[in-house]
Phi, psi and omega in degrees: 000149177233138171247133187228133181255121187228132170287161179300328180282007177094346181299126180268123184271324183194147177215155182216135180249131178256137181220171182303332184285343182279307187193168178290153183304323180303340186258357184301307183304310176304317181293320179296317176298318181301323180291323179296310183300321179298322187279336179162183178257157175060035174268119178285141177245134173247124174261127176258120192269005182205155178300135176276144180290155179275131174241143184240146177295132178304321186281298188265353178065018175272156181295144176238013185271359184278355170235166175279141177312140183304322190286323181289325180300320180297316182300313182291333187258354186276118184294334187251023187298309187303323183276336196253319183290144183217151179242146171246143175226123170251123177257120180292125180280354188248344183201164190280084177206156177205170178216143179237138175226140174240132189239144174212102184055031184204161176274344178265143185278152180263351177203127178230133177220137171244150181217137172211157178279131186219106178056042175081008180243166175262112185264114179249129176239129181221118172045061178068000179250137179234157181214145181245128178240141180273145179274147177274165180291325178223144000281197186300163179291327177294320180297322178297316184285320174296322178291324173301316184292310176308317177297318181298313180290330177291317177301325180280350182062043182260123174256334184264119183223133173246129184240134182220161178202170181094219188299124184290335176288330187215071185285156175276130183280139175235159191266339185233134180281093174234136185260137177300162185299332187290357173290342178281341190261000000 
């Protein structure tokens, strides 16, 4: 197990690795919390409950998985996140696609995701990474997409959401996140 002290900008200040030669597994969490208490007050703790996949930088080929994503660190450490963060969802009225952006105190989105139906699968693009997910038979494809979006917004702890459709330059605001029927075909 590793405990890592990271600034919001991603810089790692301190890290400690716990292994079986140090103490029994059952004591690792207690030891890590003692380490946090020893270093100071008001330190936010993020627990990662499963191994993270190893990711490598496209440029230097070094591992980038030793830290939490800077935007996630911002969300976790910002005292005013719930009041300030906002998400926009644009639903394409002409085809099975949509876009989500999350903003925090900036005109630039700190997180952007686009989703579209691609050869019967759900194609998700997030920050230059893409993933294809298979649809289940039930519930409906629209229900599966809505569930995925709600899970994403919950992960980001977003309460303020603006939903638009129509002209992408000047969308019409809508009150409810409902996808058109053509997502089913």
